[in-house]
C-alpha positions in Angstrom: -47.2 -11.2 195.0 -46.6 -8.4 197.6 -49.2 -6.3 198.5 -47.6 -3.2 199.0 -50.4 -0.8 197.3 -54.3 -1.3 197.5 -55.8 -0.4 194.0 -58.4 2.4 193.7 -61.9 1.4 192.5 -60.8 -2.0 191.5 -64.2 -3.2 190.6 -65.0 -0.2 188.3 -61.9 -0.5 186.4 -62.4 -4.3 186.0 -66.0 -3.7 184.9 -65.0 -0.5 182.8 -62.5 -2.9 180.7 -65.2 -5.0 179.5 -62.6 -7.8 179.7 -62.9 -10.6 177.1 -61.1 -14.0 178.0 -59.2 -13.8 174.6 -58.5 -10.4 174.5 -55.3 -8.4 174.3 -54.8 -5.9 177.3 -52.4 -3.6 178.9 -52.0 -2.0 182.4 -49.3 0.9 181.8 -49.1 1.5 185.6 -48.2 -1.9 186.8 -47.2 -1.2 190.3 -47.7 -4.3 192.8 -49.8 -5.7 190.0 -53.0 -4.5 192.1 -55.0 -4.1 188.8 -53.1 -6.6 186.6 -53.4 -9.7 188.6 -57.5 -9.9 188.5 -57.7 -8.7 185.0 -55.1 -11.8 183.9 -56.9 -14.2 186.1 -60.0 -13.2 183.7 -58.2 -14.2 180.7 -58.3 -17.6 179.2 -55.8 -17.5 176.0 -55.7 -13.6 176.0 -52.4 -11.7 176.8 -51.6 -9.1 179.2 -48.8 -6.3 178.5 -47.4 -4.2 181.4 -45.5 -1.2 182.1 -43.2 0.5 184.8 -40.5 2.6 185.0 -40.0 1.5 188.6 -37.5 -1.4 188.7 -38.9 -2.2 192.7 -41.6 -3.9 190.6 -39.7 -7.1 189.5 -40.3 -8.7 192.5 -44.2 -8.9 192.0 -44.3 -9.8 188.3 -46.8 -12.2 186.9 -44.9 -15.3 185.9 -46.8 -16.6 182.9 -45.8 -16.6 178.9 -48.7 -14.8 178.4 -47.8 -11.7 180.5 -45.2 -9.4 179.0 -43.2 -6.5 180.8 -41.5 -3.4 179.7 -39.6 -1.8 182.8 -40.2 1.8 180.7 -42.5 4.8 181.3 -46.1 4.2 179.6 -45.2 7.3 176.9 -43.4 4.6 175.1 -46.7 2.2 174.9 -47.1 2.0 171.5 -43.4 1.5 170.7 -43.0 -1.7 173.5 -46.7 -3.1 172.1 -45.4 -3.3 168.7 -42.3 -4.9 169.8 -44.1 -7.5 172.0 -46.2 -8.2 169.0 -49.5 -6.6 169.8 -49.8 -3.3 168.1 -53.3 -3.1 168.8 -55.4 -4.1 172.4 -58.7 -4.5 173.5 -58.3 -2.0 176.4 -55.8 -0.2 178.5 -55.8 0.9 181.9 -53.6 3.6 183.8 -53.9 4.2 187.7 -51.7 7.7 187.4 -50.0 9.2 190.2 -47.6 7.8 193.2 -47.9 3.8 194.4 -48.2 3.4 198.3 -45.1 1.8 198.1 -43.1 5.0 196.5 -44.6 6.8 199.2 -44.1 4.5 202.0 -40.2 3.8 201.4 -38.2 6.8 202.9 -35.3 6.7 200.8 -37.4 7.1 197.8 -38.1 10.8 198.9 -41.8 11.1 197.9 -43.0 11.6 201.5 -42.6 14.8 203.8 -43.1 12.3 206.6 -39.7 11.2 206.0 -36.0 12.5 207.2 -34.7 11.4 203.6 -33.0 13.0 200.7 -35.0 14.9 198.4 -35.4 12.4 195.5 -38.8 11.7 194.2 -37.7 9.8 190.9 -39.8 6.6 189.8 -37.2 5.7 187.2 -34.3 5.6 189.8 -31.8 5.6 186.8 -33.1 9.1 185.8 -30.7 11.8 186.7 -33.3 14.7 187.7 -33.8 15.0 191.1 -36.0 17.2 193.6 -32.9 18.5 195.0 -31.3 19.5 192.0 -34.4 20.9 191.2 -34.6 23.0 194.3 -31.2 24.0 194.1 -31.0 25.2 190.2 -34.2 26.6 188.8 -34.2 30.3 188.7 -37.6 32.0 190.4 -39.7 32.0 187.8 -39.5 28.9 186.7 -40.0 27.7 190.5 -43.2 29.8 190.8 -44.3 28.6 187.7 -44.0 25.1 188.4 -45.3 25.4 192.1 -48.3 27.6 190.8 -49.3 24.9 187.9 -48.7 21.9 189.5 -49.6 22.3 193.1 -52.1 25.2 192.4 -50.5 27.0 195.3 -51.5 30.3 195.9 -48.2 31.8 197.4 -46.2 30.2 194.7 -44.0 33.5 194.0 -43.6 34.2 197.8 -42.7 30.0 198.2 -39.9 30.8 195.1 -38.3 33.7 196.5 -37.6 31.8 199.9 -36.3 29.1 198.3 -34.1 31.4 195.9 -32.8 33.2 199.7 -32.6 29.7 201.5 -30.6 28.2 199.3 -27.7 30.4 198.5 -26.8 29.7 202.2 -27.1 26.1 202.0 -28.0 23.6 198.8 -31.3 21.8 199.7 -30.3 18.0 200.2 -32.6 16.5 202.5 -36.2 16.6 203.2 -36.5 18.2 206.7 -34.5 20.5 205.8 -36.6 22.0 203.2 -39.6 21.9 204.9 -37.8 23.9 207.9 -36.7 26.5 205.3 -39.9 27.1 203.7 -41.9 27.1 207.2 -42.7 31.0 206.8 -44.9 30.1 203.6 -46.8 27.4 205.2 -50.5 28.7 206.1 -51.2 28.0 209.9 -53.2 24.7 210.5 -52.8 23.6 207.1 -49.4 22.4 206.9 -49.7 18.9 205.3 -52.2 20.0 202.8 -49.8 22.8 201.8 -46.7 20.3 202.0 -48.8 17.9 199.9 -49.3 20.4 197.0 -45.5 21.3 197.2 -44.3 17.7 196.7 -46.7 17.0 194.3 -45.3 20.0 192.1 -41.9 18.8 192.7 -42.7 15.1 191.9 -44.8 16.0 188.7 -41.7 18.0 187.5 -39.2 15.5 188.1 -41.0 12.6 186.4 -42.3 14.8 183.7 -45.7 13.7 184.5 -48.1 15.8 182.2 -45.8 15.5 179.1 -46.0 11.5 179.4 -49.5 11.5 180.1 -50.0 14.0 177.0 -47.9 11.6 175.0 -49.8 8.4 175.8 -53.4 10.0 175.3 -52.1 11.1 171.8 -51.3 7.3 171.4 -53.9 5.8 172.5 -56.4 6.1 169.5 -53.9 4.0 167.3 -53.6 1.2 170.1 -57.1 0.6 171.0 -59.3 -1.3 168.6 -62.7 -0.2 167.7 -64.8 -1.1 170.6 -61.9 -1.1 173.1 -61.7 0.3 176.3 -59.8 3.4 178.0 -59.9 3.3 181.8 -57.9 6.1 183.7 -57.7 6.9 187.4 -56.2 10.5 188.3 -55.8 12.0 191.6 -55.4 15.4 190.9 -57.3 18.0 188.4 -54.6 18.6 186.0 -54.4 15.2 185.2 -58.2 14.5 185.3 -58.9 17.8 183.0 -56.5 16.1 180.5 -58.0 12.9 180.5 -61.5 14.4 180.3 -60.9 16.9 177.6 -59.3 14.0 175.5 -61.7 11.8 176.0 -64.6 14.3 175.3 -62.7 15.7 172.1 -59.5 13.9 171.1 -57.9 17.3 172.1 -56.7 18.7 175.4 -58.4 21.8 175.4 -61.7 19.9 175.1 -63.0 21.5 171.9 -64.4 19.1 169.5 -63.0 19.4 165.9 -65.1 18.3 162.8 -64.4 17.2 159.4 -65.0 18.8 156.0 -68.7 17.5 156.6 -69.1 18.7 159.9 -68.7 14.9 161.5 -67.0 15.2 165.2 -63.4 13.7 165.0 -63.5 12.8 168.3 -61.8 8.9 168.8 -63.7 8.1 171.7 -66.9 8.3 173.5 -67.5 8.6 176.9 -69.0 5.3 178.9 -69.4 7.2 181.7 -70.9 10.7 181.6 -70.4 11.3 185.2 -66.8 10.9 186.9 -66.7 7.5 189.1 -65.2 8.2 192.7 -64.7 5.7 195.5 -67.8 4.6 198.0 -67.1 6.2 201.9 -66.5 2.5 202.4 -63.8 2.1 200.1 -62.2 5.7 201.6 -62.7 4.4 205.2 -60.8 1.2 203.9 -58.0 2.9 201.8 -57.9 6.5 202.4 -55.3 6.8 199.5 -58.2 6.4 197.4 -59.9 9.8 198.3 -59.0 11.6 195.6 -59.4 8.9 192.8 -61.6 9.8 190.0 -62.2 7.2 187.1 -63.2 7.7 183.3 -64.1 5.4 181.1 -64.1 5.6 177.2 -64.8 3.0 174.2 -62.7 3.6 170.9 -65.1 4.5 167.9 
């Protein structure tokens, strides 16, 4: 297996899944197999179904008849679990966000560190790129994207500058883009600001929030009673959705009740307090610093 991504909170995730040797599990963000490989080692007769829309993962797949892989977005989890003959599973793990591999390969366009094209597609067969968004979105749509997905305070100014600069020359390359918006970047906060800009673009390119909502809505119907849902998030938008859904079965976090007043929430939180990496883990894997783990049990 290629070690191109160090999984965050690995031991905590494995413990959270409460793995049974004959169980059926799904890793919906396979990446380099950082979580899948340890999970599979704990299965004797059980099966593991993995998902990833990035074709780069093919070089890292587990070679075993009890391992099943779908090269698709996890919003189609229910469909492919049924296709593989496992409509319900004992546990699902999701490690959201971008892998280290995607960040570190320049031509993928995920990082402002490189001189590369503005791409950011997790699925290379998708058509929408970051360049297309920057060159075609109207100002109000850009502003909403940067404010919502990047929580950027000067989103209005940033969007106006983008509209002004693209009228002279379309944005294609990362360095040209970051140079063009230089007047919007706060002094002494360049990396933090650009990280937010690129996060917003990446989320929009890959339709990440809608995919997460689609998956969460499916999860009660595909996890067996007593089964586990284990999710790692890396920014507040994701974490809020996951937290609210675990708490209430809704994205606003409001618990609905039946006609008898019983709560309809499909899960109960296993960890009442969010789990975060230790100082030692962050020291060894700095990219884990913003990771938040939530574990739920199907009722």
